[in-house]
C-alpha positions as CSV (number, residue, x, y, z in Angstrom):
1,M,0.0,0.1,0.0
2,E,2.8,2.4,0.7
3,S,4.3,2.1,-2.6
4,T,0.8,2.9,-4.2
5,A,0.6,6.0,-2.3
6,K,4.2,7.0,-3.4
7,I,3.2,6.5,-7.1
8,E,-0.1,8.3,-6.7
9,N,1.6,11.4,-4.9
10,S,4.5,11.5,-7.2
11,M,2.1,12.0,-10.3
12,N,-0.3,14.8,-10.5
13,D,-3.9,14.3,-11.4
14,Y,-3.6,15.3,-15.0
15,D,-0.8,12.7,-15.3
16,N,-2.9,10.1,-13.7
17,K,-6.0,10.7,-15.9
18,M,-3.7,10.7,-19.2
19,I,-2.2,7.1,-18.1
20,E,-5.7,5.9,-17.3
21,A,-7.1,7.2,-20.5
22,F,-4.2,5.7,-22.5
23,V,-4.5,2.3,-20.8
24,G,-8.1,2.1,-21.4
25,K,-8.7,-0.3,-18.3
26,P,-9.0,1.0,-15.0
27,E,-8.2,-2.2,-13.5
28,K,-4.6,-2.1,-15.1
29,T,-4.1,1.5,-14.7
30,L,-2.1,1.3,-11.4
31,W,0.3,-1.5,-13.1
32,Y,1.1,0.7,-15.9
33,K,1.5,3.9,-13.7
34,N,4.0,1.8,-11.5
35,A,5.9,0.6,-14.8
36,F,5.8,4.3,-16.4
37,N,7.2,5.6,-13.1
38,K,10.3,3.2,-13.5
39,Y,10.8,4.4,-17.0
40,S,11.1,8.1,-16.1
41,V,13.7,9.2,-13.8
42,N,13.1,13.1,-13.1
43,G,11.7,13.5,-16.5
44,V,14.6,11.5,-18.4
45,D,13.5,8.2,-20.1
46,K,15.7,5.2,-19.1
47,M,14.9,1.6,-20.3
48,S,14.5,-0.6,-17.4
49,W,13.3,-4.2,-16.7
50,N,9.7,-4.5,-15.6
51,W,8.1,-7.8,-15.8
52,S,4.7,-8.5,-17.6
53,W,3.2,-12.1,-17.7
54,W,1.0,-10.7,-20.4
55,A,3.9,-9.8,-22.4
56,F,5.9,-13.0,-21.6
57,F,3.0,-15.2,-22.9
58,G,1.8,-12.8,-25.4
59,G,5.0,-11.7,-27.0
60,I,4.2,-10.0,-30.5
61,F,0.2,-10.1,-29.5
62,Y,0.8,-8.1,-26.5
63,L,2.5,-5.4,-28.2
64,L,-0.2,-5.4,-31.1
65,Y,-2.8,-5.4,-28.3
66,R,-1.0,-2.2,-26.8
67,K,-0.9,-0.6,-30.3
68,A,2.8,-0.9,-30.3
69,Y,2.8,-1.9,-33.9
70,L,6.6,-1.0,-34.8
71,A,7.9,-2.8,-31.8
72,A,5.8,-5.7,-32.6
73,L,7.2,-5.9,-36.2
74,G,10.6,-5.8,-34.6
75,L,9.9,-8.5,-32.3
76,F,8.4,-10.5,-35.2
77,V,11.9,-10.0,-37.3
78,L,13.8,-10.7,-34.0
79,T,11.7,-14.0,-33.3
80,I,12.5,-15.2,-37.0
81,V,16.3,-14.6,-36.6
82,I,16.7,-15.8,-33.0
83,S,14.6,-19.1,-33.7
84,L,17.6,-20.1,-35.8
85,I,19.7,-20.3,-32.7
86,P,19.4,-23.2,-30.4
87,F,17.1,-22.3,-27.3
88,G,16.5,-19.0,-29.1
89,G,12.7,-19.5,-28.4
90,L,13.2,-19.5,-24.7
91,V,15.1,-15.9,-25.0
92,I,12.5,-14.6,-27.3
93,W,9.8,-15.4,-24.6
94,I,11.7,-13.9,-21.6
95,V,12.9,-10.7,-23.3
96,P,9.4,-9.4,-24.2
97,G,8.3,-10.2,-20.6
98,G,10.7,-7.7,-19.1
99,L,10.9,-5.2,-22.0
100,A,7.7,-4.9,-24.1
101,P,6.0,-2.7,-21.5
102,Y,8.9,-0.2,-22.1
103,F,7.8,0.0,-25.8
104,V,4.3,0.6,-24.7
105,Y,5.5,3.5,-22.4
106,K,7.3,5.1,-25.6
107,I,4.1,4.8,-27.4
108,Y,2.3,6.4,-24.5
109,Q,4.9,9.2,-24.5
110,S,4.9,9.8,-28.1
111,K,1.2,10.1,-28.4
112,R,1.0,12.4,-25.0
113,A,3.6,14.8,-26.8
114,E,1.7,15.0,-30.0
115,I,-1.5,15.6,-28.1
116,E,0.0,18.2,-25.8
117,V,1.6,20.0,-28.8
118,T,-1.8,20.4,-30.7
119,I,-4.5,20.6,-28.2
120,E,-4.6,23.3,-25.3
121,D,-7.5,22.1,-23.2
122,E,-6.9,19.6,-20.6
123,Q,-10.1,17.7,-20.8
124,T,-9.8,17.6,-24.6
125,R,-6.5,16.2,-24.0
126,I,-7.6,13.4,-21.9
127,D,-10.5,12.7,-24.3
128,T,-8.1,12.4,-27.3
129,M,-5.8,10.2,-25.4
130,R,-8.8,8.0,-24.5
131,A,-9.6,8.0,-28.2
132,I,-6.4,7.2,-29.8
133,G,-4.8,5.0,-26.8
134,G,-6.5,1.9,-25.4
135,Y,-5.9,-1.4,-26.9
136,N,-7.1,-3.8,-29.7
137,D,-9.3,-6.6,-29.0
138,W,-8.6,-8.1,-32.4
139,A,-5.1,-9.0,-31.2
140,I,-6.4,-11.5,-28.8
141,W,-8.7,-13.1,-31.3
142,I,-5.7,-13.5,-33.7
143,A,-3.7,-15.0,-31.0
144,V,-6.3,-17.5,-30.0
145,I,-6.9,-18.6,-33.6
146,I,-3.0,-18.9,-34.4
147,H,-2.5,-20.8,-31.2
148,V,-5.5,-23.2,-31.9
149,V,-4.2,-23.8,-35.5
150,L,-0.7,-24.4,-34.2
151,W,-1.6,-26.8,-31.4
152,T,-4.0,-28.5,-33.7
153,S,-1.2,-29.0,-36.1
154,V,1.0,-30.3,-33.7
155,L,-1.4,-32.7,-32.3
156,Y,-2.2,-33.9,-35.7
157,A,1.2,-34.5,-36.8
158,M,1.7,-36.4,-33.4
159,M,-1.2,-38.7,-34.2
160,M,0.0,-39.4,-37.6
161,M,3.3,-40.3,-36.3
162,L,2.0,-42.6,-33.8
163,P,1.4,-45.6,-36.1
164,V,5.0,-45.4,-37.1
165,L,6.3,-45.3,-33.6
166,V,4.2,-48.3,-32.6
167,Q,5.6,-50.5,-35.2
């Protein structure tokens, strides 16, 4: 509870509303406030490790869900390259788990700066952040479909190999 109070006190009401508008899910806002607080040291950005189980299991889909498209593309390319290395798949699971939220933070910072340059009214800024921030539900559906197809293919291949292995 004490750390929550520190986070709340270190950010003003406007900052809190902007993050909440960007995140789009009130129940996740505190987690993102904590993460964003780690990435900004007295107003200076720094990349820092901040674990997210959603990013660990979701990887590219987590980034697509959070509208970090360029980071998702970069992770996709990195996944292809690293998959050629033995145990590269394990690395490509762990790294997004700790670093993907930083790229979401960078998207937030970029959108916030763009909004603040073009819009003067505070409430309009918050409403605009709510409109352009948020998340993509379709990323969840794509992830589910791809995983169902993948696991169905793996199970089918194993079933087809079973008669050969039994002989």
